[in-house]
C-alpha positions in Angstrom: -6.5 -76.2 216.3 -8.7 -78.0 213.8 -10.8 -81.0 214.6 -8.7 -83.1 212.3 -5.5 -82.3 214.2 -7.2 -82.9 217.5 -8.4 -86.3 216.3 -4.8 -87.1 215.2 -3.4 -86.0 218.5 -5.9 -88.0 220.5 -5.4 -91.1 218.3 -1.6 -90.8 218.8 -2.0 -90.4 222.6 -4.3 -93.5 222.7 -1.8 -95.5 220.6 1.0 -94.5 223.0 -1.1 -95.4 226.1 -2.1 -98.7 224.5 1.5 -99.6 223.7 2.7 -98.6 227.1 0.0 -100.8 228.7 1.0 -103.7 226.6 4.7 -103.2 227.5 4.1 -102.6 231.2 1.8 -105.5 231.9 4.4 -108.3 231.4 7.0 -106.3 233.4 4.6 -105.9 236.3 3.8 -109.6 236.4 7.6 -110.5 236.3 8.2 -108.3 239.3 5.9 -110.3 241.6 7.9 -113.1 243.3 6.1 -116.5 243.1 6.3 -117.0 246.8 4.7 -113.6 247.4 1.7 -114.4 245.3 -1.4 -114.9 247.2 -4.5 -116.8 246.1 -6.2 -113.8 244.6 -9.1 -114.2 242.2 -8.1 -112.8 238.8 -10.8 -111.0 236.8 -11.1 -109.9 233.3 -11.0 -106.2 232.7 -12.1 -104.1 229.7 -9.6 -102.3 227.4 -10.8 -98.9 228.7 -10.2 -100.0 232.3 -6.7 -101.3 231.4 -5.9 -98.1 229.7 -7.1 -96.0 232.6 -5.0 -98.1 235.0 -1.9 -97.8 232.8 -2.4 -94.1 232.5 -2.6 -93.6 236.2 0.4 -95.7 237.0 2.8 -95.2 234.1 5.6 -92.6 234.3 6.2 -93.2 230.6 2.7 -92.0 229.9 3.2 -88.9 231.9 6.4 -88.2 230.0 4.6 -88.8 226.7 1.8 -86.4 227.7 4.4 -83.7 228.6 6.0 -84.2 225.2 2.6 -83.8 223.5 1.9 -80.7 225.6 5.3 -79.2 224.7 4.6 -79.9 221.0 1.3 -78.1 221.2 3.1 -75.1 222.8 5.7 -75.1 220.1 3.0 -75.3 217.5 1.2 -72.3 219.1 4.5 -70.3 219.0 5.2 -71.2 215.4 1.6 -70.2 214.4 1.9 -66.9 216.2 4.9 -65.9 214.0 2.5 -65.8 211.0 0.5 -63.1 212.7 1.4 -59.4 212.4 3.6 -58.2 215.3 2.5 -54.9 216.7 4.6 -52.6 218.9 3.6 -49.2 220.1 5.1 -46.5 222.3 4.1 -43.0 223.3 5.7 -40.2 225.1 4.7 -36.7 226.3 6.9 -33.9 227.5 5.6 -30.8 229.0 8.0 -27.9 229.2 7.0 -25.2 231.6 8.1 -21.6 230.8 11.0 -20.7 232.9 10.9 -17.5 235.0 14.4 -16.7 233.7 13.4 -17.0 230.0 12.8 -13.5 228.8 11.7 -14.4 225.3 11.5 -12.1 222.2 9.2 -9.4 223.8 11.7 -8.5 226.5 13.0 -4.9 226.6 16.6 -4.4 225.4 19.3 -4.5 228.0 21.6 -1.5 228.1 
């Protein structure tokens, strides 16, 4: 795979992860009941940390990664069709002379 295609694949994966992180964050906050909230200190996290957390916890990300992996496999299969297809077979048969085969040099039978 060329480096240009790898860059595009990685950029697409990062875009999917980022979109999933943005979509998942409000849903995760909505699931916490107000009464169940405890006085926990909130802290700011970096984008990389948010992406790592989203990757680790998101089923949608796992599904997207499986789709990317499947697409790479299909690309590999399609590319292999351009290559020459080689098939080979061999056989060997050894026939032993039969004791009942009299051949051409046998004496004539009366």
